[in-house]
C-alpha positions as CSV (number, residue, x, y, z in Angstrom):
1,M,17.1,30.5,-26.6
2,P,17.8,28.5,-29.8
3,T,15.1,27.7,-32.3
4,L,14.1,24.1,-33.1
5,D,15.1,22.8,-36.5
6,L,12.8,19.8,-36.9
7,S,14.7,18.6,-40.0
8,R,17.6,17.6,-37.7
9,S,17.9,14.1,-36.4
10,S,15.9,13.1,-33.3
11,V,19.3,12.6,-31.4
12,D,20.2,16.2,-32.3
13,L,16.8,17.5,-31.3
14,T,17.2,15.7,-27.9
15,R,20.5,17.5,-27.3
16,T,18.9,20.8,-28.2
17,I,15.8,20.6,-26.0
18,C,17.7,19.1,-23.1
19,D,20.0,22.1,-23.2
20,M,16.9,24.3,-22.9
21,P,16.2,24.1,-19.2
22,S,12.5,23.5,-18.4
23,V,12.1,22.6,-14.8
24,S,8.5,22.5,-13.8
25,G,7.1,26.0,-13.8
26,E,9.8,27.2,-16.1
27,E,8.7,25.6,-19.4
28,R,7.8,28.8,-21.2
29,P,11.0,29.2,-23.4
30,L,10.8,25.5,-24.6
31,S,7.1,25.7,-25.1
32,D,7.6,28.9,-27.1
33,A,10.2,27.1,-29.3
34,I,7.9,24.1,-29.9
35,F,4.9,26.3,-30.7
36,E,7.0,28.3,-33.2
37,A,8.4,25.2,-34.9
38,V,5.1,23.3,-35.3
39,S,3.1,26.4,-36.2
40,A,5.2,26.6,-39.4
41,L,4.0,23.1,-40.5
42,S,1.1,23.6,-42.9
43,H,-0.3,20.1,-42.3
44,L,-1.0,20.7,-38.6
45,D,-3.7,22.7,-36.8
46,V,-2.0,24.1,-33.7
47,Y,-3.6,25.1,-30.4
48,R,-1.9,26.5,-27.3
49,D,-3.2,26.5,-23.7
50,G,-0.6,28.1,-21.5
51,D,2.6,26.0,-22.0
52,T,0.8,23.1,-23.5
53,I,0.9,22.7,-27.3
54,V,-1.5,20.6,-29.3
55,A,-1.0,19.9,-33.0
56,R,-3.4,17.9,-35.1
57,T,-3.7,16.5,-38.6
58,Q,-7.2,16.8,-40.0
59,L,-7.2,14.3,-42.9
60,G,-10.6,12.7,-42.3
61,R,-9.0,9.3,-41.4
62,A,-11.2,6.7,-39.9
63,Q,-9.1,6.5,-36.8
64,R,-7.2,9.0,-34.6
65,V,-4.2,8.4,-32.4
66,V,-3.1,10.7,-29.6
67,I,0.7,10.9,-28.9
68,A,1.8,12.9,-25.9
69,G,4.8,13.9,-23.9
70,H,5.6,16.3,-21.1
71,V,8.2,19.0,-21.6
72,D,9.1,19.7,-18.0
73,T,11.8,18.1,-15.9
74,V,12.7,17.7,-12.2
75,P,15.3,20.2,-10.9
76,I,18.7,20.4,-12.5
77,N,21.7,19.3,-10.4
78,G,24.8,20.0,-12.4
79,N,23.6,17.8,-15.3
80,V,23.0,20.5,-18.0
81,P,24.3,21.0,-20.6
82,T,24.2,17.5,-22.0
83,R,27.3,15.6,-23.1
84,D,28.0,12.6,-25.1
85,I,29.5,9.7,-23.3
86,E,30.3,6.0,-23.9
87,I,29.7,3.1,-21.6
88,D,31.2,-0.2,-22.7
89,G,31.6,1.2,-26.2
90,E,27.9,2.2,-26.5
91,P,27.1,5.9,-27.1
92,F,24.8,7.7,-24.7
93,L,23.5,11.2,-24.3
94,W,23.9,12.3,-20.6
95,G,22.0,15.0,-18.8
96,R,18.8,16.1,-17.2
97,G,15.7,15.2,-19.2
98,T,17.4,12.8,-21.6
99,V,15.4,9.9,-20.1
100,D,12.4,11.7,-18.6
101,M,11.3,12.5,-21.2
102,K,12.9,14.8,-23.7
103,A,14.2,12.1,-25.9
104,G,10.6,10.9,-26.4
105,V,9.5,14.5,-27.1
106,A,12.3,14.9,-29.6
107,V,11.1,11.8,-31.5
108,Q,7.6,13.1,-31.5
109,L,8.6,16.5,-32.8
110,K,10.7,14.9,-35.6
111,L,7.8,12.7,-36.7
112,A,5.2,15.5,-36.3
113,A,7.1,17.5,-38.9
114,E,7.8,14.5,-41.2
115,L,4.4,12.7,-41.3
116,S,2.2,15.0,-43.3
117,D,0.2,12.1,-44.7
118,P,0.0,9.4,-41.9
119,R,-2.3,6.4,-42.1
120,V,-4.3,7.7,-39.1
121,D,-5.1,11.2,-38.0
122,I,-2.7,12.2,-35.2
123,T,-3.0,14.5,-32.2
124,W,0.3,15.5,-30.9
125,M,0.4,16.9,-27.3
126,W,3.3,18.5,-25.5
127,Y,2.4,19.5,-22.0
128,D,3.7,21.3,-18.9
129,H,3.9,20.6,-15.2
130,E,3.8,16.8,-15.2
131,E,6.5,16.4,-12.5
132,V,4.5,18.3,-9.9
133,D,1.0,18.3,-8.4
134,A,-1.7,16.9,-10.6
135,D,-3.7,20.1,-10.3
136,L,-1.0,21.9,-12.2
137,N,-0.6,19.3,-14.9
138,G,-1.2,20.7,-18.4
139,L,-3.4,17.8,-19.3
140,T,-5.6,18.5,-16.2
141,R,-6.0,22.1,-17.5
142,L,-6.6,21.0,-21.1
143,A,-9.2,18.5,-20.0
144,R,-11.2,21.3,-18.5
145,T,-10.9,23.8,-21.4
146,R,-10.8,21.5,-24.4
147,P,-11.8,17.9,-23.6
148,D,-12.5,17.3,-27.3
149,L,-8.8,17.3,-28.0
150,F,-8.4,14.0,-26.1
151,A,-10.7,12.1,-28.5
152,G,-8.9,9.2,-30.1
153,D,-8.9,5.4,-30.6
154,F,-5.5,4.8,-29.1
155,A,-2.9,6.9,-27.2
156,I,0.8,6.7,-26.7
157,L,2.8,8.4,-23.9
158,G,6.5,8.8,-24.6
159,E,7.5,8.0,-21.0
160,P,10.8,6.1,-20.8
161,S,10.3,2.4,-21.3
162,N,13.7,1.2,-22.6
163,G,12.1,1.3,-26.1
164,E,9.6,-1.4,-25.0
165,V,5.9,-1.1,-24.8
166,E,4.5,-0.9,-21.3
167,G,0.8,-1.3,-21.1
168,G,-1.4,0.6,-18.6
169,C,-0.1,1.5,-15.2
170,N,-0.5,0.9,-11.5
171,G,-2.7,3.1,-9.4
172,N,-1.3,5.3,-6.7
173,L,-2.7,6.1,-3.3
174,R,-1.3,8.1,-0.3
175,A,-2.7,7.9,3.2
176,I,-1.9,9.3,6.6
177,V,-2.1,6.9,9.5
178,R,-2.3,8.7,12.9
179,T,-1.7,7.7,16.5
180,H,-2.6,9.9,19.4
181,G,-1.1,10.3,22.9
182,V,-0.9,12.8,25.7
183,R,1.9,15.5,26.0
184,A,4.0,15.5,29.1
185,H,7.5,16.6,30.1
186,S,10.0,13.9,29.0
187,A,11.4,13.9,32.6
188,R,8.0,12.7,33.8
189,A,7.1,10.5,30.8
190,W,4.8,8.3,32.9
191,I,2.3,11.1,33.0
192,G,1.9,11.2,29.2
193,E,1.3,8.7,26.4
194,N,3.9,8.5,23.6
195,A,2.1,8.7,20.2
196,I,5.4,7.8,18.4
197,H,5.7,4.5,20.4
198,K,2.1,3.7,19.5
199,A,3.0,3.8,15.8
200,A,5.3,0.8,16.2
201,P,2.6,-1.7,15.2
202,I,1.9,0.3,12.0
203,L,5.5,-0.2,10.9
204,E,5.5,-3.9,12.0
205,R,2.4,-4.5,9.8
206,L,3.9,-2.8,6.8
207,A,7.3,-4.6,7.2
208,A,5.4,-7.9,7.3
209,Y,3.1,-7.1,4.4
210,E,3.6,-9.3,1.3
211,P,2.7,-7.3,-1.8
212,Q,0.6,-9.1,-4.4
213,Q,1.4,-9.7,-8.1
214,V,-1.8,-9.3,-10.0
215,E,-2.4,-10.5,-13.6
216,V,-4.5,-8.0,-15.6
217,E,-5.2,-8.8,-19.3
218,G,-2.1,-11.0,-19.5
219,L,0.3,-8.5,-17.8
220,V,1.5,-9.0,-14.2
221,Y,1.5,-5.9,-12.1
222,R,3.6,-5.8,-8.9
223,E,1.9,-4.0,-6.0
224,G,3.6,-2.2,-3.1
225,L,2.5,-0.9,0.3
226,N,5.2,1.1,2.2
227,A,5.7,3.8,4.8
228,V,7.4,6.8,3.1
229,R,7.5,9.4,5.8
230,I,7.0,9.7,9.6
231,N,6.2,12.9,11.4
232,G,5.8,13.4,15.2
233,G,7.0,15.3,18.2
234,V,7.1,19.0,19.1
235,A,10.3,19.4,21.1
236,G,13.3,17.4,22.5
237,N,11.9,17.4,26.0
238,V,8.2,16.7,25.3
239,I,6.4,13.4,25.0
240,P,4.6,13.6,21.6
241,D,0.8,13.5,21.5
242,L,0.6,12.9,17.7
243,C,2.4,10.7,15.2
244,E,1.6,10.6,11.5
245,V,2.9,7.8,9.2
246,E,2.5,8.5,5.5
247,V,1.8,5.4,3.5
248,N,2.1,4.9,-0.2
249,Y,0.1,2.1,-2.0
250,R,0.9,1.2,-5.6
251,F,-2.0,-1.0,-6.7
252,A,-2.8,-3.1,-9.8
253,P,-5.2,-1.5,-12.3
254,S,-7.8,-4.2,-11.5
255,R,-8.6,-2.3,-8.3
256,S,-10.6,0.9,-8.2
257,V,-9.5,3.7,-6.0
258,D,-12.2,2.8,-3.5
259,E,-11.1,-0.8,-3.4
260,A,-7.5,0.3,-2.9
261,A,-8.5,2.6,0.0
262,E,-10.5,-0.2,1.6
263,H,-7.5,-2.6,1.3
264,V,-5.2,-0.1,3.1
265,R,-7.8,0.3,5.9
266,E,-8.0,-3.5,6.2
267,V,-4.2,-3.8,6.5
268,L,-4.1,-1.0,9.1
269,A,-7.4,-1.9,10.9
270,G,-7.6,-0.3,14.3
271,F,-5.8,2.9,13.3
272,E,-7.0,6.2,12.0
273,V,-6.4,6.2,8.3
274,E,-7.0,9.3,6.0
275,V,-6.6,9.0,2.3
276,V,-5.1,12.2,1.1
277,D,-4.4,11.5,-2.6
278,A,-5.3,8.8,-5.0
279,A,-5.2,8.2,-8.7
280,A,-6.7,5.2,-10.5
281,G,-4.5,3.0,-12.6
282,A,-5.0,2.1,-16.3
283,R,-5.8,-1.3,-17.7
284,P,-3.5,-2.3,-20.6
285,G,-6.1,-2.0,-23.3
286,L,-3.9,-4.0,-25.6
287,D,-6.8,-5.9,-27.1
288,A,-7.8,-2.8,-29.1
289,P,-7.2,-3.4,-32.9
290,L,-4.9,-0.3,-33.1
291,A,-2.9,-1.6,-30.2
292,Q,-2.4,-4.9,-31.8
293,E,-1.3,-3.3,-35.0
294,F,1.1,-1.0,-33.1
295,L,2.7,-4.0,-31.3
296,A,3.2,-5.8,-34.5
297,A,4.7,-2.7,-36.2
298,V,7.3,-2.1,-33.5
299,G,8.0,-5.8,-32.8
300,A,7.5,-5.5,-29.1
301,E,6.3,-7.8,-26.3
302,P,4.2,-5.7,-23.9
303,R,5.2,-5.3,-20.3
304,P,3.4,-3.8,-17.3
305,K,4.1,-0.3,-16.1
306,Y,4.6,-0.2,-12.4
307,G,4.6,3.5,-11.9
308,W,1.7,5.8,-12.5
309,T,1.7,7.8,-15.7
310,D,-0.7,9.9,-17.7
311,V,-1.9,6.9,-19.6
312,A,-4.4,6.7,-16.7
313,R,-6.0,10.0,-17.9
314,F,-6.7,8.5,-21.3
315,S,-7.9,5.2,-19.9
316,A,-10.4,7.1,-17.7
317,L,-11.8,8.6,-20.9
318,G,-12.1,5.2,-22.6
319,V,-9.0,5.6,-24.8
320,P,-6.6,2.6,-24.5
321,A,-3.1,3.9,-23.9
322,V,0.5,2.6,-23.6
323,N,3.9,4.0,-22.6
324,Y,6.5,3.8,-25.4
325,G,9.7,5.9,-25.2
326,P,13.5,5.7,-25.1
327,G,15.4,5.6,-21.8
328,D,15.7,3.4,-18.7
329,P,12.9,4.4,-16.3
330,H,15.3,3.5,-13.4
331,L,17.4,6.5,-14.4
332,A,14.5,9.0,-14.5
333,H,15.2,11.8,-12.0
334,H,18.7,10.3,-11.4
335,D,21.7,12.7,-11.5
336,E,23.3,10.2,-13.9
337,E,20.3,10.4,-16.3
338,R,21.4,9.1,-19.7
339,V,19.8,7.6,-22.8
340,P,21.3,5.2,-25.3
341,L,21.3,6.8,-28.8
342,R,20.2,3.6,-30.3
343,Q,17.0,3.7,-28.3
344,I,16.1,7.1,-29.5
345,E,16.6,6.0,-33.1
346,A,14.7,2.7,-32.5
347,V,11.7,4.4,-31.1
348,E,11.6,6.8,-34.0
349,Q,11.8,4.0,-36.5
350,G,9.1,2.0,-34.7
351,L,6.6,4.9,-34.6
352,R,7.4,5.8,-38.2
353,A,6.8,2.2,-39.4
354,W,3.4,2.2,-37.7
355,L,2.2,5.6,-38.6
356,R,3.3,6.2,-42.1
357,A,0.9,5.5,-45.0
358,D,2.1,2.6,-47.1
């Protein structure tokens, strides 16, 4: 595998690390390259936990910022190696990971090497297993082994945001809604009770549901409550005795997980509802002084983040956090994933302007 030359441009670094496959569970070669590259930087103290790399300045500054990005991607589907393309005359880098989120990681690596004397102390985090179950996430593991490394006054996740600042994030809840019946031979259906038919009112309620738009600290978050999977039946000639409808609720960060669960139960009152997974959202936290300075430096108008991101982990620890990275989030995981080169350069310039000591 190639080594990482952190003196190269952030665009070149993006090409290099995108061409180093790192599907979740296969991050080791890229994490090895990152560890080797940042360990050579004398101004950083480097710590490794599995395939998560943490590099910190220790300058005794009054404030500390945590800047993080995940190094894994969803599976490759014929979109590695990367290639340069143009759309309407604008140059893009195309390929898996260009948006989610190796362009952001490349910018972070470039600045980690360059900023030996920043205005604040910086903790850089590059972590594994973000695209899979939360229990495997490198930040989950790091929070158990070294919670002290999360200390900071402000945090930035390099998730794709079109080079804009997206504050906080929605919460995420999954529930299974069950209906029960009685099995019977389908030739004598009147003897049984069809659990799938009983699920029809669940779908009717969800189809009629009008999601809310909730303002939180000046940002408007769009909610959503949707059926995402249905499972039922045992054979083509058997009346089903069980049907399960999986429901996904994206809720504004003004709600707690308990409040979100109660809302789902209210909407689906009369049915058996089991919450199987839930993660709290994150309030924007943009009233923090460092956040205001950051917004001014990058010249951005903050927007809400609709999807769940790891900013919620920092918010839960009392560290205000935002998403700020190159790439269109609508193209994350897309087979036509591509990032405008100008966004990579703009995010690098914005972070540099804010972090460097004047």
